[in-house]
C-alpha positions as CSV (number, residue, x, y, z in Angstrom):
1,X,-49.9,43.2,8.0
2,X,-46.7,42.1,9.3
3,X,-46.7,42.0,13.2
4,X,-43.9,43.7,15.4
5,X,-40.3,42.5,15.0
6,X,-39.0,40.0,18.0
7,X,-36.3,42.0,19.9
8,X,-34.7,39.0,21.7
9,X,-32.7,35.6,21.3
10,X,-35.6,33.0,21.6
11,X,-32.4,30.7,22.5
12,X,-31.1,32.7,25.1
13,X,-35.1,33.2,26.1
14,X,-35.0,29.2,26.2
15,X,-32.0,28.8,28.2
16,X,-32.3,31.1,30.9
17,X,-35.9,30.1,31.2
18,X,-34.9,26.2,31.9
19,X,-31.6,27.2,33.9
20,X,-34.3,28.8,36.2
21,X,-36.7,25.9,35.9
22,X,-33.5,23.7,36.9
23,X,-32.8,26.0,40.1
24,X,-36.1,26.4,41.4
25,X,-38.5,23.7,39.8
26,X,-41.5,24.3,37.4
27,X,-44.3,24.8,40.5
28,X,-41.3,27.1,42.3
29,X,-40.6,29.2,39.5
30,X,-43.0,32.3,39.4
31,X,-43.8,34.1,36.3
32,X,-42.4,37.3,37.7
33,X,-39.2,35.4,38.0
34,X,-39.2,34.0,34.7
35,X,-39.6,37.6,33.5
36,X,-36.7,39.0,35.6
37,X,-34.6,36.6,34.0
38,X,-35.2,36.8,30.4
39,X,-35.7,40.3,30.6
40,X,-39.3,40.6,28.8
41,X,-42.6,42.0,29.3
42,X,-45.4,39.3,30.4
43,X,-46.7,40.0,26.6
44,X,-43.4,39.4,24.5
45,X,-42.9,36.6,26.7
46,X,-46.6,34.6,25.9
47,X,-46.7,36.1,22.3
48,X,-43.7,33.5,22.0
49,X,-44.7,30.9,24.2
50,X,-48.3,30.5,24.7
51,X,-47.6,29.4,28.6
52,X,-45.3,28.7,31.2
53,X,-45.5,24.7,30.2
54,X,-44.8,25.5,26.6
55,X,-41.9,27.6,27.9
56,X,-40.9,24.8,29.8
57,X,-41.0,22.4,27.8
58,X,-39.8,24.2,25.0
59,X,-36.9,24.9,27.1
60,X,-36.2,21.5,28.0
61,X,-36.3,20.5,24.9
62,X,-33.4,23.2,23.5
63,X,-31.3,21.8,26.5
64,X,-31.5,18.1,26.0
65,X,-31.1,18.5,22.7
66,X,-27.9,20.3,22.9
67,X,-26.6,18.0,25.3
68,X,-27.2,15.0,23.4
69,X,-25.8,16.3,20.6
70,X,-22.4,17.4,22.1
71,X,-22.3,14.0,23.9
72,X,-22.9,12.0,20.1
73,X,-20.5,14.2,18.7
74,X,-17.6,13.7,21.3
75,X,-18.3,9.8,21.2
76,X,-18.3,9.9,17.4
77,X,-15.3,11.7,16.9
78,X,-13.4,9.6,19.8
79,X,-11.2,6.2,18.8
80,X,-12.0,5.2,22.9
81,X,-16.1,6.0,23.1
82,X,-15.9,4.0,26.6
83,X,-13.5,6.7,27.8
84,X,-16.1,9.3,26.8
85,X,-18.7,7.6,28.8
86,X,-16.5,7.3,31.3
87,X,-15.7,11.0,31.3
88,X,-19.9,11.8,31.8
89,X,-20.3,10.1,35.1
90,X,-16.8,11.5,36.5
91,X,-18.0,15.1,35.0
92,X,-19.9,14.9,38.4
93,X,-16.8,15.3,40.6
94,X,-15.9,19.1,38.4
95,X,-19.5,20.5,39.6
96,X,-19.7,22.9,42.1
97,X,-21.4,22.2,45.0
98,X,-24.6,24.1,43.9
99,X,-24.7,22.1,40.5
100,X,-24.5,18.7,42.5
101,X,-28.0,20.0,44.2
102,X,-29.9,20.8,40.9
103,X,-28.9,17.3,40.2
104,X,-30.5,15.7,36.5
105,X,-33.2,17.9,34.9
106,X,-34.8,15.1,33.9
107,X,-35.1,12.9,36.3
108,X,-36.0,16.7,38.4
109,X,-38.7,16.9,35.9
110,X,-39.4,13.5,35.9
111,X,-40.3,13.4,39.7
112,X,-42.0,16.5,39.9
113,X,-44.8,15.9,36.9
114,X,-45.2,12.3,37.6
115,X,-48.8,11.1,38.3
116,X,-49.9,14.7,37.2
117,X,-48.7,15.7,33.5
118,X,-47.8,12.5,31.4
119,X,-46.9,14.6,28.6
120,X,-44.1,16.3,30.3
121,X,-42.9,13.0,32.2
122,X,-42.7,11.1,28.5
123,X,-40.7,14.1,26.9
124,X,-38.2,13.7,29.9
125,X,-38.2,10.0,29.5
126,X,-37.9,10.1,25.7
127,X,-34.1,12.4,26.1
128,X,-33.3,9.4,29.1
129,X,-33.8,6.5,26.7
130,X,-32.0,8.5,23.5
131,X,-29.0,8.7,26.6
132,X,-29.5,4.9,27.0
133,X,-29.5,4.5,23.3
134,X,-26.2,6.4,22.8
135,X,-24.4,4.3,26.0
136,X,-25.9,1.0,24.0
137,X,-24.6,2.0,20.5
138,X,-21.3,2.9,21.1
139,X,-20.7,0.2,23.6
140,X,-21.3,-2.3,20.7
141,X,-19.4,-0.4,18.6
142,X,-16.5,-0.9,21.3
143,X,-17.4,-4.3,21.4
144,X,-17.7,-4.9,18.0
145,X,-14.0,-3.4,17.0
146,X,-12.4,-5.2,20.0
147,X,-12.0,-2.4,22.4
148,X,-14.2,-3.3,24.9
149,X,-15.3,-7.2,26.0
150,X,-17.2,-6.2,29.1
151,X,-19.5,-9.2,30.7
152,X,-23.4,-8.6,29.2
153,X,-25.1,-7.4,26.2
154,X,-24.5,-3.9,24.8
155,X,-28.3,-3.5,26.1
156,X,-27.7,-4.8,29.6
157,X,-24.9,-2.6,29.7
158,X,-26.6,0.5,28.7
159,X,-29.7,0.0,31.3
160,X,-27.3,-0.6,33.8
161,X,-25.7,3.0,33.2
162,X,-28.7,4.5,32.9
163,X,-29.8,3.5,36.1
164,X,-26.8,4.6,37.5
165,X,-26.6,8.2,35.7
166,X,-30.2,8.5,37.5
167,X,-28.8,7.6,41.2
168,X,-25.6,9.2,41.0
169,X,-27.6,12.3,40.6
170,X,-29.8,11.8,43.6
171,X,-26.5,10.6,45.8
172,X,-24.4,14.0,44.4
173,X,-27.1,16.0,46.2
174,X,-26.7,14.2,49.4
175,X,-22.7,13.4,49.5
176,X,-21.1,16.3,48.9
177,X,-17.3,15.2,49.1
178,X,-15.7,14.6,46.1
179,X,-13.6,11.3,47.3
180,X,-17.1,9.7,48.1
181,X,-18.7,10.5,45.1
182,X,-15.4,9.4,43.0
183,X,-15.2,5.8,45.0
184,X,-19.2,5.7,44.1
185,X,-18.4,6.3,40.4
186,X,-15.4,4.1,40.5
187,X,-16.7,0.9,41.7
188,X,-20.3,1.3,39.1
189,X,-17.9,2.1,36.3
190,X,-15.9,-1.4,36.9
191,X,-18.4,-2.7,34.4
192,X,-17.0,-0.5,31.8
193,X,-13.3,-2.2,32.3
């Protein structure tokens, strides 16, 4: 006997729920708030996702895989991948103060779950390493084709950039002045000149 058909879009549920988790944090997000934002009853939500934790993990994977695929597509399609990498950082300047105060969901996840739930920290860490891997791959390609000759290996620059990515996502919460943020970004991205 077939079960009842789903009356909701799984991707929409993942996107809405992870955005709520990103805004409030995992622990500060109640089941009632999740149900309200995804407009489902508790039974429907937990028939699809066995727990709040599973919903969080699936939402995080959905959001990050989509973001990394988009970045990789932009890098692959560009004749100037170094400029695409720079635009990722300068994108912070286009964010609203509310977005800046949220920081990076991966960094937030690592901070919230560190020492408590290694499996979730490992998932967030893998996505940060994938971002670093994209930096390294496309910096090396730019070095190989002669469009970039910066100091250091692609691996060293990739680690520097991922460290700066983590840092700027904290700094953007403190420095709400775009001029100050731009000066920081300009200074750190000199490594890509």
